[in-house]
PDB file of N, CA, C, O and CB in Angstrom:
ATOM      1  N   MET A   1       1.745 -20.534  10.412  1.00  0.00           N
ATOM      2  CA  MET A   1       2.273 -20.404   9.455  1.00  0.00           C
ATOM      3  C   MET A   1       0.538 -19.155   8.421  1.00  0.00           C
ATOM      4  O   MET A   1      -0.554 -19.697   8.258  1.00  0.00           O
ATOM      5  CB  MET A   1       2.892 -22.293   8.955  1.00  0.00           C
ATOM      6  N   PRO A   2       0.706 -18.127   8.098  1.00  0.00           N
ATOM      7  CA  PRO A   2      -0.447 -17.992   7.502  1.00  0.00           C
ATOM      8  C   PRO A   2      -0.275 -17.801   6.491  1.00  0.00           C
ATOM      9  O   PRO A   2       0.849 -17.819   5.991  1.00  0.00           O
ATOM     10  CB  PRO A   2      -1.180 -17.280   7.851  1.00  0.00           C
ATOM     11  N   ILE A   3      -1.380 -17.546   5.841  1.00  0.00           N
ATOM     12  CA  ILE A   3      -2.186 -18.282   4.792  1.00  0.00           C
ATOM     13  C   ILE A   3      -2.339 -16.471   4.251  1.00  0.00           C
ATOM     14  O   ILE A   3      -2.699 -15.567   5.005  1.00  0.00           O
ATOM     15  CB  ILE A   3      -3.900 -19.519   5.406  1.00  0.00           C
ATOM     16  N   PRO A   4      -1.893 -16.273   2.514  1.00  0.00           N
ATOM     17  CA  PRO A   4      -2.534 -15.008   2.266  1.00  0.00           C
ATOM     18  C   PRO A   4      -4.165 -15.183   2.118  1.00  0.00           C
ATOM     19  O   PRO A   4      -5.060 -16.024   2.203  1.00  0.00           O
ATOM     20  CB  PRO A   4      -1.883 -14.377   0.936  1.00  0.00           C
ATOM     21  N   PRO A   5      -3.926 -13.834   1.846  1.00  0.00           N
ATOM     22  CA  PRO A   5      -5.350 -13.557   2.039  1.00  0.00           C
ATOM     23  C   PRO A   5      -5.928 -14.363   0.549  1.00  0.00           C
ATOM     24  O   PRO A   5      -5.027 -14.555  -0.268  1.00  0.00           O
ATOM     25  CB  PRO A   5      -5.696 -11.663   2.193  1.00  0.00           C
ATOM     26  N   TYR A   6      -7.551 -14.919   0.064  1.00  0.00           N
ATOM     27  CA  TYR A   6      -7.979 -14.860  -0.837  1.00  0.00           C
ATOM     28  C   TYR A   6      -7.286 -16.255  -1.941  1.00  0.00           C
ATOM     29  O   TYR A   6      -7.121 -16.366  -3.156  1.00  0.00           O
ATOM     30  CB  TYR A   6      -7.826 -13.433  -1.076  1.00  0.00           C
ATOM     31  N   CYS A   7      -7.161 -16.691  -1.354  1.00  0.00           N
ATOM     32  CA  CYS A   7      -5.787 -17.949  -1.642  1.00  0.00           C
ATOM     33  C   CYS A   7      -6.693 -19.061  -0.834  1.00  0.00           C
ATOM     34  O   CYS A   7      -6.036 -19.365   0.162  1.00  0.00           O
ATOM     35  CB  CYS A   7      -3.737 -17.567  -0.688  1.00  0.00           C
ATOM     36  N   PRO A   8      -7.992 -19.828  -0.853  1.00  0.00           N
ATOM     37  CA  PRO A   8      -8.290 -20.808  -0.014  1.00  0.00           C
ATOM     38  C   PRO A   8      -7.429 -22.222  -0.587  1.00  0.00           C
ATOM     39  O   PRO A   8      -7.239 -23.285   0.003  1.00  0.00           O
ATOM     40  CB  PRO A   8      -9.942 -20.922   0.037  1.00  0.00           C
ATOM     41  N   GLU A   9      -7.030 -21.826  -1.859  1.00  0.00           N
ATOM     42  CA  GLU A   9      -6.317 -23.297  -2.966  1.00  0.00           C
ATOM     43  C   GLU A   9      -5.899 -23.273  -1.133  1.00  0.00           C
ATOM     44  O   GLU A   9      -6.697 -23.648  -0.274  1.00  0.00           O
ATOM     45  CB  GLU A   9      -4.580 -23.115  -4.955  1.00  0.00           C
ATOM     46  N   LEU A  10      -4.272 -22.665  -0.789  1.00  0.00           N
ATOM     47  CA  LEU A  10      -2.945 -22.778   0.478  1.00  0.00           C
ATOM     48  C   LEU A  10      -3.543 -23.657   1.259  1.00  0.00           C
ATOM     49  O   LEU A  10      -2.838 -24.640   1.488  1.00  0.00           O
ATOM     50  CB  LEU A  10      -2.465 -21.320   1.494  1.00  0.00           C
ATOM     51  N   ASN A  11      -5.226 -23.665   2.055  1.00  0.00           N
ATOM     52  CA  ASN A  11      -5.153 -23.736   3.357  1.00  0.00           C
ATOM     53  C   ASN A  11      -5.823 -25.441   3.137  1.00  0.00           C
ATOM     54  O   ASN A  11      -6.626 -25.874   2.310  1.00  0.00           O
ATOM     55  CB  ASN A  11      -6.052 -22.355   4.316  1.00  0.00           C
ATOM     56  N   PRO A  12      -5.025 -26.171   4.366  1.00  0.00           N
ATOM     57  CA  PRO A  12      -4.924 -27.516   4.095  1.00  0.00           C
ATOM     58  C   PRO A  12      -6.524 -27.325   4.600  1.00  0.00           C
ATOM     59  O   PRO A  12      -7.205 -27.886   3.742  1.00  0.00           O
ATOM     60  CB  PRO A  12      -3.636 -28.607   4.911  1.00  0.00           C
ATOM     61  N   ALA A  13      -7.027 -27.000   5.203  1.00  0.00           N
ATOM     62  CA  ALA A  13      -8.423 -27.850   5.566  1.00  0.00           C
ATOM     63  C   ALA A  13      -9.399 -27.904   4.667  1.00  0.00           C
ATOM     64  O   ALA A  13     -10.246 -28.745   4.970  1.00  0.00           O
ATOM     65  CB  ALA A  13      -9.144 -27.366   6.697  1.00  0.00           C
ATOM     66  N   GLU A  14      -9.689 -27.114   3.301  1.00  0.00           N
ATOM     67  CA  GLU A  14      -9.292 -26.473   1.733  1.00  0.00           C
ATOM     68  C   GLU A  14      -8.978 -27.840   1.414  1.00  0.00           C
ATOM     69  O   GLU A  14      -9.892 -28.255   2.126  1.00  0.00           O
ATOM     70  CB  GLU A  14      -7.867 -25.157   1.448  1.00  0.00           C
ATOM     71  N   LYS A  15      -8.600 -28.632   1.073  1.00  0.00           N
ATOM     72  CA  LYS A  15      -7.782 -30.016   0.655  1.00  0.00           C
ATOM     73  C   LYS A  15      -8.485 -30.611   1.389  1.00  0.00           C
ATOM     74  O   LYS A  15      -9.640 -30.436   0.999  1.00  0.00           O
ATOM     75  CB  LYS A  15      -6.200 -30.301   0.872  1.00  0.00           C
ATOM     76  N   ILE A  16      -8.457 -31.333   2.393  1.00  0.00           N
ATOM     77  CA  ILE A  16      -9.387 -32.083   3.141  1.00  0.00           C
ATOM     78  C   ILE A  16     -10.492 -31.785   2.887  1.00  0.00           C
ATOM     79  O   ILE A  16     -10.919 -32.935   2.783  1.00  0.00           O
ATOM     80  CB  ILE A  16      -9.299 -32.050   4.348  1.00  0.00           C
ATOM     81  N   TRP A  17     -11.561 -31.013   2.644  1.00  0.00           N
ATOM     82  CA  TRP A  17     -12.785 -31.056   2.613  1.00  0.00           C
ATOM     83  C   TRP A  17     -13.308 -31.696   1.037  1.00  0.00           C
ATOM     84  O   TRP A  17     -14.207 -32.497   0.780  1.00  0.00           O
ATOM     85  CB  TRP A  17     -13.224 -29.619   3.004  1.00  0.00           C
ATOM     86  N   GLN A  18     -12.336 -30.973   0.135  1.00  0.00           N
ATOM     87  CA  GLN A  18     -11.706 -31.206  -1.467  1.00  0.00           C
ATOM     88  C   GLN A  18     -12.253 -32.707  -1.792  1.00  0.00           C
ATOM     89  O   GLN A  18     -13.338 -33.112  -2.209  1.00  0.00           O
ATOM     90  CB  GLN A  18      -9.695 -31.156  -1.577  1.00  0.00           C
ATOM     91  N   TYR A  19     -10.798 -33.491  -1.351  1.00  0.00           N
ATOM     92  CA  TYR A  19     -10.887 -35.014  -0.781  1.00  0.00           C
ATOM     93  C   TYR A  19     -12.730 -35.404  -0.619  1.00  0.00           C
ATOM     94  O   TYR A  19     -13.418 -35.839  -1.542  1.00  0.00           O
ATOM     95  CB  TYR A  19      -9.928 -35.064   1.070  1.00  0.00           C
ATOM     96  N   LEU A  20     -13.388 -35.005   1.267  1.00  0.00           N
ATOM     97  CA  LEU A  20     -14.159 -35.773   1.494  1.00  0.00           C
ATOM     98  C   LEU A  20     -15.191 -35.324  -0.025  1.00  0.00           C
ATOM     99  O   LEU A  20     -15.593 -36.165  -0.829  1.00  0.00           O
ATOM    100  CB  LEU A  20     -14.660 -35.632   3.109  1.00  0.00           C
ATOM    101  N   LYS A  21     -15.427 -33.982  -0.115  1.00  0.00           N
ATOM    102  CA  LYS A  21     -16.354 -33.930  -1.143  1.00  0.00           C
ATOM    103  C   LYS A  21     -16.072 -34.580  -2.720  1.00  0.00           C
ATOM    104  O   LYS A  21     -16.629 -33.834  -3.526  1.00  0.00           O
ATOM    105  CB  LYS A  21     -16.595 -32.529  -1.217  1.00  0.00           C
ATOM    106  N   SER A  22     -15.718 -35.173  -3.081  1.00  0.00           N
ATOM    107  CA  SER A  22     -14.875 -36.049  -4.288  1.00  0.00           C
ATOM    108  C   SER A  22     -15.859 -37.731  -3.461  1.00  0.00           C
ATOM    109  O   SER A  22     -16.875 -38.275  -3.894  1.00  0.00           O
ATOM    110  CB  SER A  22     -12.258 -35.924  -4.093  1.00  0.00           C
ATOM    111  N   LYS A  23     -15.243 -38.005  -2.545  1.00  0.00           N
ATOM    112  CA  LYS A  23     -16.196 -38.918  -1.806  1.00  0.00           C
ATOM    113  C   LYS A  23     -17.752 -39.018  -2.494  1.00  0.00           C
ATOM    114  O   LYS A  23     -18.143 -39.857  -3.306  1.00  0.00           O
ATOM    115  CB  LYS A  23     -16.305 -38.330  -0.243  1.00  0.00           C
ATOM    116  N   ILE A  24     -18.485 -37.920  -1.918  1.00  0.00           N
ATOM    117  CA  ILE A  24     -19.801 -38.196  -1.432  1.00  0.00           C
ATOM    118  C   ILE A  24     -20.630 -37.365  -2.282  1.00  0.00           C
ATOM    119  O   ILE A  24     -21.791 -37.329  -1.873  1.00  0.00           O
ATOM    120  CB  ILE A  24     -20.001 -37.915   0.073  1.00  0.00           C
ATOM    121  N   ALA A  25     -20.463 -36.832  -3.106  1.00  0.00           N
ATOM    122  CA  ALA A  25     -20.780 -36.046  -3.987  1.00  0.00           C
ATOM    123  C   ALA A  25     -21.764 -36.813  -5.111  1.00  0.00           C
ATOM    124  O   ALA A  25     -22.119 -37.911  -4.685  1.00  0.00           O
ATOM    125  CB  ALA A  25     -19.519 -35.483  -4.472  1.00  0.00           C
ATOM    126  N   MET A  26     -22.265 -36.514  -6.381  1.00  0.00           N
ATOM    127  CA  MET A  26     -22.825 -36.948  -7.182  1.00  0.00           C
ATOM    128  C   MET A  26     -23.666 -38.020  -6.296  1.00  0.00           C
ATOM    129  O   MET A  26     -24.339 -38.682  -7.087  1.00  0.00           O
ATOM    130  CB  MET A  26     -21.963 -37.296  -8.253  1.00  0.00           C
ATOM    131  N   LYS A  27     -23.813 -38.303  -5.412  1.00  0.00           N
ATOM    132  CA  LYS A  27     -24.757 -39.133  -4.831  1.00  0.00           C
ATOM    133  C   LYS A  27     -25.827 -39.329  -3.516  1.00  0.00           C
ATOM    134  O   LYS A  27     -25.548 -39.006  -2.362  1.00  0.00           O
ATOM    135  CB  LYS A  27     -24.145 -39.860  -4.803  1.00  0.00           C
ATOM    136  N   ILE A  28     -27.164 -39.957  -3.975  1.00  0.00           N
ATOM    137  CA  ILE A  28     -28.147 -39.657  -3.233  1.00  0.00           C
ATOM    138  C   ILE A  28     -28.272 -40.807  -2.045  1.00  0.00           C
ATOM    139  O   ILE A  28     -28.315 -42.023  -1.857  1.00  0.00           O
ATOM    140  CB  ILE A  28     -29.343 -39.492  -4.135  1.00  0.00           C
ATOM    141  N   TYR A  29     -28.303 -39.247  -1.243  1.00  0.00           N
ATOM    142  CA  TYR A  29     -28.339 -39.958   0.409  1.00  0.00           C
ATOM    143  C   TYR A  29     -30.157 -39.885   0.515  1.00  0.00           C
ATOM    144  O   TYR A  29     -30.751 -38.947  -0.017  1.00  0.00           O
ATOM    145  CB  TYR A  29     -27.261 -38.653   2.045  1.00  0.00           C
ATOM    146  N   ASP A  30     -30.969 -41.078   1.324  1.00  0.00           N
ATOM    147  CA  ASP A  30     -31.746 -40.754   1.592  1.00  0.00           C
ATOM    148  C   ASP A  30     -32.025 -40.073   2.860  1.00  0.00           C
ATOM    149  O   ASP A  30     -33.146 -40.229   3.343  1.00  0.00           O
ATOM    150  CB  ASP A  30     -32.170 -41.469   1.314  1.00  0.00           C
ATOM    151  N   THR A  31     -31.559 -39.674   3.193  1.00  0.00           N
ATOM    152  CA  THR A  31     -31.143 -38.909   5.403  1.00  0.00           C
ATOM    153  C   THR A  31     -30.476 -38.126   5.356  1.00  0.00           C
ATOM    154  O   THR A  31     -29.407 -38.307   4.773  1.00  0.00           O
ATOM    155  CB  THR A  31     -30.237 -39.769   6.792  1.00  0.00           C
ATOM    156  N   LEU A  32     -30.675 -37.297   5.745  1.00  0.00           N
ATOM    157  CA  LEU A  32     -28.969 -36.588   6.707  1.00  0.00           C
ATOM    158  C   LEU A  32     -28.412 -37.469   7.085  1.00  0.00           C
ATOM    159  O   LEU A  32     -27.552 -38.033   6.409  1.00  0.00           O
ATOM    160  CB  LEU A  32     -28.951 -35.647   8.155  1.00  0.00           C
ATOM    161  N   ASP A  33     -28.774 -37.858   8.364  1.00  0.00           N
ATOM    162  CA  ASP A  33     -28.045 -38.794   9.524  1.00  0.00           C
ATOM    163  C   ASP A  33     -27.129 -39.965   8.460  1.00  0.00           C
ATOM    164  O   ASP A  33     -26.027 -40.429   8.750  1.00  0.00           O
ATOM    165  CB  ASP A  33     -29.499 -39.764  10.755  1.00  0.00           C
ATOM    166  N   ILE A  34     -27.751 -40.206   7.461  1.00  0.00           N
ATOM    167  CA  ILE A  34     -27.509 -41.612   6.446  1.00  0.00           C
ATOM    168  C   ILE A  34     -25.457 -40.690   6.302  1.00  0.00           C
ATOM    169  O   ILE A  34     -24.410 -40.944   6.899  1.00  0.00           O
ATOM    170  CB  ILE A  34     -29.145 -41.716   4.134  1.00  0.00           C
ATOM    171  N   LEU A  35     -25.816 -39.667   5.230  1.00  0.00           N
ATOM    172  CA  LEU A  35     -24.397 -38.640   5.297  1.00  0.00           C
ATOM    173  C   LEU A  35     -23.473 -38.186   5.931  1.00  0.00           C
ATOM    174  O   LEU A  35     -22.279 -37.994   5.702  1.00  0.00           O
ATOM    175  CB  LEU A  35     -24.453 -37.815   5.170  1.00  0.00           C
ATOM    176  N   GLU A  36     -24.063 -38.046   6.671  1.00  0.00           N
ATOM    177  CA  GLU A  36     -23.472 -37.703   8.511  1.00  0.00           C
ATOM    178  C   GLU A  36     -22.607 -38.675   8.669  1.00  0.00           C
ATOM    179  O   GLU A  36     -21.427 -38.636   9.016  1.00  0.00           O
ATOM    180  CB  GLU A  36     -24.677 -37.857   9.978  1.00  0.00           C
ATOM    181  N   SER A  37     -23.337 -39.609   8.365  1.00  0.00           N
ATOM    182  CA  SER A  37     -22.341 -40.990   9.024  1.00  0.00           C
ATOM    183  C   SER A  37     -21.087 -41.356   7.987  1.00  0.00           C
ATOM    184  O   SER A  37     -19.890 -41.480   8.249  1.00  0.00           O
ATOM    185  CB  SER A  37     -23.427 -42.659   9.162  1.00  0.00           C
ATOM    186  N   LYS A  38     -21.843 -41.497   6.617  1.00  0.00           N
ATOM    187  CA  LYS A  38     -20.749 -41.766   5.356  1.00  0.00           C
ATOM    188  C   LYS A  38     -19.732 -40.533   5.957  1.00  0.00           C
ATOM    189  O   LYS A  38     -18.585 -40.875   6.244  1.00  0.00           O
ATOM    190  CB  LYS A  38     -21.488 -41.455   3.369  1.00  0.00           C
ATOM    191  N   ILE A  39     -20.092 -39.225   6.138  1.00  0.00           N
ATOM    192  CA  ILE A  39     -18.185 -38.443   6.193  1.00  0.00           C
ATOM    193  C   ILE A  39     -18.183 -38.412   7.660  1.00  0.00           C
ATOM    194  O   ILE A  39     -17.484 -37.474   8.044  1.00  0.00           O
ATOM    195  CB  ILE A  39     -17.771 -36.386   5.398  1.00  0.00           C
ATOM    196  N   GLU A  40     -18.811 -39.226   8.836  1.00  0.00           N
ATOM    197  CA  GLU A  40     -18.037 -40.023   9.422  1.00  0.00           C
ATOM    198  C   GLU A  40     -16.898 -40.746   8.743  1.00  0.00           C
ATOM    199  O   GLU A  40     -15.865 -40.450   8.143  1.00  0.00           O
ATOM    200  CB  GLU A  40     -18.777 -40.780   9.919  1.00  0.00           C
ATOM    201  N   GLN A  41     -17.538 -41.798   9.101  1.00  0.00           N
ATOM    202  CA  GLN A  41     -16.886 -42.766   8.109  1.00  0.00           C
ATOM    203  C   GLN A  41     -15.506 -42.202   7.093  1.00  0.00           C
ATOM    204  O   GLN A  41     -14.321 -42.204   7.427  1.00  0.00           O
ATOM    205  CB  GLN A  41     -18.161 -43.208   7.102  1.00  0.00           C
ATOM    206  N   LEU A  42     -15.786 -41.981   6.467  1.00  0.00           N
ATOM    207  CA  LEU A  42     -14.443 -41.426   5.798  1.00  0.00           C
ATOM    208  C   LEU A  42     -13.427 -40.839   6.831  1.00  0.00           C
ATOM    209  O   LEU A  42     -12.323 -41.340   7.045  1.00  0.00           O
ATOM    210  CB  LEU A  42     -14.793 -40.223   4.729  1.00  0.00           C
ATOM    211  N   VAL A  43     -13.973 -39.605   7.515  1.00  0.00           N
ATOM    212  CA  VAL A  43     -13.027 -38.889   8.575  1.00  0.00           C
ATOM    213  C   VAL A  43     -12.567 -39.735   9.432  1.00  0.00           C
ATOM    214  O   VAL A  43     -11.352 -39.555   9.519  1.00  0.00           O
ATOM    215  CB  VAL A  43     -13.620 -37.837   9.373  1.00  0.00           C
ATOM    216  N   ASN A  44     -12.977 -40.718  10.233  1.00  0.00           N
ATOM    217  CA  ASN A  44     -12.178 -41.579  10.757  1.00  0.00           C
ATOM    218  C   ASN A  44     -11.365 -43.299   9.970  1.00  0.00           C
ATOM    219  O   ASN A  44     -10.969 -44.313  10.544  1.00  0.00           O
ATOM    220  CB  ASN A  44     -13.084 -41.753  11.874  1.00  0.00           C
ATOM    221  N   ASP A  45     -11.404 -42.966   8.632  1.00  0.00           N
ATOM    222  CA  ASP A  45     -10.249 -44.150   7.897  1.00  0.00           C
ATOM    223  C   ASP A  45      -9.674 -43.499   7.411  1.00  0.00           C
ATOM    224  O   ASP A  45      -9.110 -44.211   6.580  1.00  0.00           O
ATOM    225  CB  ASP A  45     -10.519 -45.255   6.907  1.00  0.00           C
ATOM    226  N   MET A  46      -9.066 -41.761   7.173  1.00  0.00           N
ATOM    227  CA  MET A  46      -8.154 -41.246   6.782  1.00  0.00           C
ATOM    228  C   MET A  46      -6.652 -41.732   7.668  1.00  0.00           C
ATOM    229  O   MET A  46      -6.099 -41.495   8.742  1.00  0.00           O
ATOM    230  CB  MET A  46      -8.603 -39.878   6.790  1.00  0.00           C
ATOM    231  N   SER A  47      -6.497 -42.348   6.742  1.00  0.00           N
ATOM    232  CA  SER A  47      -4.833 -42.428   8.227  1.00  0.00           C
ATOM    233  C   SER A  47      -4.225 -40.765   7.619  1.00  0.00           C
ATOM    234  O   SER A  47      -4.580 -39.769   6.991  1.00  0.00           O
ATOM    235  CB  SER A  47      -2.807 -44.487   7.758  1.00  0.00           C
ATOM    236  N   GLN A  48      -3.072 -41.377   8.348  1.00  0.00           N
ATOM    237  CA  GLN A  48      -2.305 -40.371   8.422  1.00  0.00           C
ATOM    238  C   GLN A  48      -1.200 -39.913   6.684  1.00  0.00           C
ATOM    239  O   GLN A  48      -0.957 -38.767   6.306  1.00  0.00           O
ATOM    240  CB  GLN A  48      -1.429 -40.872   9.847  1.00  0.00           C
ATOM    241  N   ASN A  49      -0.979 -40.560   6.336  1.00  0.00           N
ATOM    242  CA  ASN A  49      -0.323 -40.740   4.852  1.00  0.00           C
ATOM    243  C   ASN A  49      -1.711 -40.471   3.746  1.00  0.00           C
ATOM    244  O   ASN A  49      -1.643 -40.137   2.563  1.00  0.00           O
ATOM    245  CB  ASN A  49       0.451 -42.611   4.650  1.00  0.00           C
ATOM    246  N   THR A  50      -2.426 -40.626   4.221  1.00  0.00           N
ATOM    247  CA  THR A  50      -3.854 -39.833   3.494  1.00  0.00           C
ATOM    248  C   THR A  50      -3.938 -38.620   3.612  1.00  0.00           C
ATOM    249  O   THR A  50      -4.353 -38.081   2.585  1.00  0.00           O
ATOM    250  CB  THR A  50      -5.189 -40.171   3.988  1.00  0.00           C
ATOM    251  N   ILE A  51      -3.686 -37.848   4.559  1.00  0.00           N
ATOM    252  CA  ILE A  51      -3.784 -36.959   5.073  1.00  0.00           C
ATOM    253  C   ILE A  51      -2.005 -36.240   4.513  1.00  0.00           C
ATOM    254  O   ILE A  51      -1.549 -35.367   3.775  1.00  0.00           O
ATOM    255  CB  ILE A  51      -4.295 -37.344   6.631  1.00  0.00           C
ATOM    256  N   LYS A  52      -1.660 -37.026   5.205  1.00  0.00           N
ATOM    257  CA  LYS A  52      -0.454 -35.522   4.045  1.00  0.00           C
ATOM    258  C   LYS A  52      -0.144 -35.541   2.907  1.00  0.00           C
ATOM    259  O   LYS A  52       0.423 -34.588   2.373  1.00  0.00           O
ATOM    260  CB  LYS A  52       1.073 -35.247   4.286  1.00  0.00           C
ATOM    261  N   SER A  53      -0.521 -36.878   2.159  1.00  0.00           N
ATOM    262  CA  SER A  53      -0.302 -37.023   0.930  1.00  0.00           C
ATOM    263  C   SER A  53      -1.730 -35.897   0.088  1.00  0.00           C
ATOM    264  O   SER A  53      -2.097 -35.847  -1.086  1.00  0.00           O
ATOM    265  CB  SER A  53      -0.284 -38.843   0.665  1.00  0.00           C
ATOM    266  N   ILE A  54      -2.132 -35.262   1.125  1.00  0.00           N
ATOM    267  CA  ILE A  54      -3.608 -34.148   0.482  1.00  0.00           C
ATOM    268  C   ILE A  54      -3.008 -33.056   0.908  1.00  0.00           C
ATOM    269  O   ILE A  54      -2.559 -32.443  -0.061  1.00  0.00           O
ATOM    270  CB  ILE A  54      -5.456 -34.248   1.215  1.00  0.00           C
ATOM    271  N   THR A  55      -2.707 -32.320   2.299  1.00  0.00           N
ATOM    272  CA  THR A  55      -2.413 -31.712   2.743  1.00  0.00           C
ATOM    273  C   THR A  55      -0.710 -31.313   2.706  1.00  0.00           C
ATOM    274  O   THR A  55      -0.457 -30.246   3.267  1.00  0.00           O
ATOM    275  CB  THR A  55      -3.052 -32.028   3.550  1.00  0.00           C
ATOM    276  N   GLY A  56       0.681 -32.177   2.007  1.00  0.00           N
ATOM    277  CA  GLY A  56       1.515 -32.215   2.518  1.00  0.00           C
ATOM    278  C   GLY A  56       2.189 -31.683   0.795  1.00  0.00           C
ATOM    279  O   GLY A  56       2.582 -32.510  -0.028  1.00  0.00           O
ATOM    280  N   TYR A  57       2.192 -29.362   0.423  1.00  0.00           N
ATOM    281  CA  TYR A  57       2.646 -29.218  -0.415  1.00  0.00           C
ATOM    282  C   TYR A  57       4.026 -28.635  -0.066  1.00  0.00           C
ATOM    283  O   TYR A  57       4.518 -28.387   1.034  1.00  0.00           O
ATOM    284  CB  TYR A  57       1.844 -28.686  -1.118  1.00  0.00           C
ATOM    285  N   GLU A  58       4.237 -28.571  -0.605  1.00  0.00           N
ATOM    286  CA  GLU A  58       6.194 -28.057  -0.883  1.00  0.00           C
ATOM    287  C   GLU A  58       6.004 -26.328  -0.062  1.00  0.00           C
ATOM    288  O   GLU A  58       6.860 -25.773   0.627  1.00  0.00           O
ATOM    289  CB  GLU A  58       6.883 -27.793  -3.515  1.00  0.00           C
ATOM    290  N   ILE A  59       4.590 -25.781  -0.429  1.00  0.00           N
ATOM    291  CA  ILE A  59       4.348 -24.507   0.388  1.00  0.00           C
ATOM    292  C   ILE A  59       4.378 -25.141   1.726  1.00  0.00           C
ATOM    293  O   ILE A  59       5.306 -24.758   2.438  1.00  0.00           O
ATOM    294  CB  ILE A  59       2.899 -23.644   0.062  1.00  0.00           C
ATOM    295  N   TYR A  60       3.890 -25.679   2.035  1.00  0.00           N
ATOM    296  CA  TYR A  60       4.247 -25.620   3.968  1.00  0.00           C
ATOM    297  C   TYR A  60       5.545 -26.386   4.486  1.00  0.00           C
ATOM    298  O   TYR A  60       6.359 -25.913   5.279  1.00  0.00           O
ATOM    299  CB  TYR A  60       2.867 -26.528   4.991  1.00  0.00           C
ATOM    300  N   LEU A  61       5.617 -28.057   3.713  1.00  0.00           N
ATOM    301  CA  LEU A  61       6.831 -28.601   3.528  1.00  0.00           C
ATOM    302  C   LEU A  61       8.146 -27.899   4.081  1.00  0.00           C
ATOM    303  O   LEU A  61       8.766 -28.206   5.099  1.00  0.00           O
ATOM    304  CB  LEU A  61       6.909 -28.757   2.210  1.00  0.00           C
ATOM    305  N   LYS A  62       8.432 -26.872   3.161  1.00  0.00           N
ATOM    306  CA  LYS A  62      10.119 -26.568   2.706  1.00  0.00           C
ATOM    307  C   LYS A  62       9.912 -25.523   4.188  1.00  0.00           C
ATOM    308  O   LYS A  62      10.829 -25.749   4.978  1.00  0.00           O
ATOM    309  CB  LYS A  62      10.650 -25.559   0.581  1.00  0.00           C
ATOM    310  N   PRO A  63       9.326 -24.893   4.492  1.00  0.00           N
ATOM    311  CA  PRO A  63       9.417 -23.330   5.140  1.00  0.00           C
ATOM    312  C   PRO A  63       9.137 -24.724   7.298  1.00  0.00           C
ATOM    313  O   PRO A  63       9.830 -24.784   8.314  1.00  0.00           O
ATOM    314  CB  PRO A  63       7.128 -21.467   4.161  1.00  0.00           C
ATOM    315  N   PHE A  64       8.378 -25.140   7.056  1.00  0.00           N
ATOM    316  CA  PHE A  64       8.302 -26.383   8.120  1.00  0.00           C
ATOM    317  C   PHE A  64      10.014 -27.241   8.291  1.00  0.00           C
ATOM    318  O   PHE A  64      10.690 -27.193   9.319  1.00  0.00           O
ATOM    319  CB  PHE A  64       6.925 -27.696   7.353  1.00  0.00           C
ATOM    320  N   TYR A  65      10.321 -27.807   7.297  1.00  0.00           N
ATOM    321  CA  TYR A  65      11.297 -28.313   7.791  1.00  0.00           C
ATOM    322  C   TYR A  65      12.407 -27.383   7.696  1.00  0.00           C
ATOM    323  O   TYR A  65      13.452 -28.028   7.780  1.00  0.00           O
ATOM    324  CB  TYR A  65      11.491 -29.476   7.267  1.00  0.00           C
ATOM    325  N   SER A  66      12.710 -25.671   7.502  1.00  0.00           N
ATOM    326  CA  SER A  66      13.851 -25.539   7.568  1.00  0.00           C
ATOM    327  C   SER A  66      13.801 -25.098   8.640  1.00  0.00           C
ATOM    328  O   SER A  66      14.944 -24.733   8.914  1.00  0.00           O
ATOM    329  CB  SER A  66      14.461 -24.988   6.730  1.00  0.00           C
ATOM    330  N   SER A  67      13.087 -24.882   9.518  1.00  0.00           N
ATOM    331  CA  SER A  67      12.790 -24.076  10.886  1.00  0.00           C
ATOM    332  C   SER A  67      13.659 -25.278  11.595  1.00  0.00           C
ATOM    333  O   SER A  67      14.840 -24.939  11.671  1.00  0.00           O
ATOM    334  CB  SER A  67      10.862 -23.784  11.481  1.00  0.00           C
ATOM    335  N   PHE A  68      13.471 -26.267  12.005  1.00  0.00           N
ATOM    336  CA  PHE A  68      14.400 -27.193  12.324  1.00  0.00           C
ATOM    337  C   PHE A  68      15.264 -27.543  11.848  1.00  0.00           C
ATOM    338  O   PHE A  68      15.647 -28.631  12.280  1.00  0.00           O
ATOM    339  CB  PHE A  68      14.139 -27.948  12.488  1.00  0.00           C
ATOM    340  N   ASN A  69      15.971 -27.022  10.901  1.00  0.00           N
ATOM    341  CA  ASN A  69      17.409 -27.495  10.302  1.00  0.00           C
ATOM    342  C   ASN A  69      16.891 -29.635   9.670  1.00  0.00           C
ATOM    343  O   ASN A  69      17.604 -30.620   9.864  1.00  0.00           O
ATOM    344  CB  ASN A  69      19.079 -27.317  12.242  1.00  0.00           C
ATOM    345  N   VAL A  70      15.690 -29.613   9.060  1.00  0.00           N
ATOM    346  CA  VAL A  70      15.648 -31.157   8.814  1.00  0.00           C
ATOM    347  C   VAL A  70      16.235 -30.981   7.320  1.00  0.00           C
ATOM    348  O   VAL A  70      16.420 -31.969   6.609  1.00  0.00           O
ATOM    349  CB  VAL A  70      13.938 -32.009   8.958  1.00  0.00           C
TER     350      VAL A  70
END
């Protein structure tokens, strides 16, 4: 589904990054490897329900479901 220009708030990837950033921001990591491990752990721990709750806005769901007559 095309996203209008200059609307990063509508991009699901931006919402995921915002979620991850909220978990790692304002903390000091001794090395880049530790930070990378933390991000990897957060990504691996994300359930489908978590991802749906972050990205499942009406603007996405309504056209998607209407195309399947759900």
